[in-house]
N, C-alpha and C positions, 0 to 999 in steps of 0.2 A: 853691337860692335862699334868700335871707336877708332880714331886715329891712333896708330901705334900697335894695334892688335895684329897678330900673325894669323893669316887665313889661307885657305886653299879652296879650290872649286869642289863642290859636291861630286860624288861619283856620276859618271855620264849616264844619260838616258836618251831615248829617241826624241824626247820633247825639247831637249836642250843640246843641240849639236855643238855649241861653242865649247862645251865641256870635253869635247874630243880633240881640242887643240893640243899641240905638242907640249905645251907648258901646263897642261891641266893638272898634273900631279905635283907641281912645284908650289912651295910655300912662298907667300908674298906678304908684304906689310902694307896696311892701310895708310895712305898718305893724305887722303882727302875724302869728303863725302858730301852728298847733296840729297835733299829730300825732294821728291817730285810732288806734283799736285794731288796725288792720291795717297800720300803718306808713306810711300815706299822709298827706300834709300838706294842710291847708286854709290858705289865705293870706288875710288881710284886706288888701285893696288899696284905697288911696285914689285915687279918680278925681275929676274936676272936679265931678261931681254929688253926691259922697259916697263912702262906702266900701261895698265888697261883699266877702263871703266867697266865695272861688273855689278849687276843687279844683286841686291841683298839676298834674294831667294836662291841664288846660285852659289853662295859662299857658306863655308863652315868654319867656325872658330878653331884655331889650333892652339893659340896661347894668348891670354890677355896681356895688354901692356902694363 
């Protein structure tokens, strides 16, 4: 995934309660990303209510930029 891609949160599970947030079904656009020390990415995703930082494992690609 890269800046400009459209994404949404993966379906909710008990392990990831953040995916139960009210905006969990909303599509957002990646506006920034950062790689952590273990090689995983956090993405800043702009949703209609504002932006959120989300772990890569919690996102699914909707449409490439």
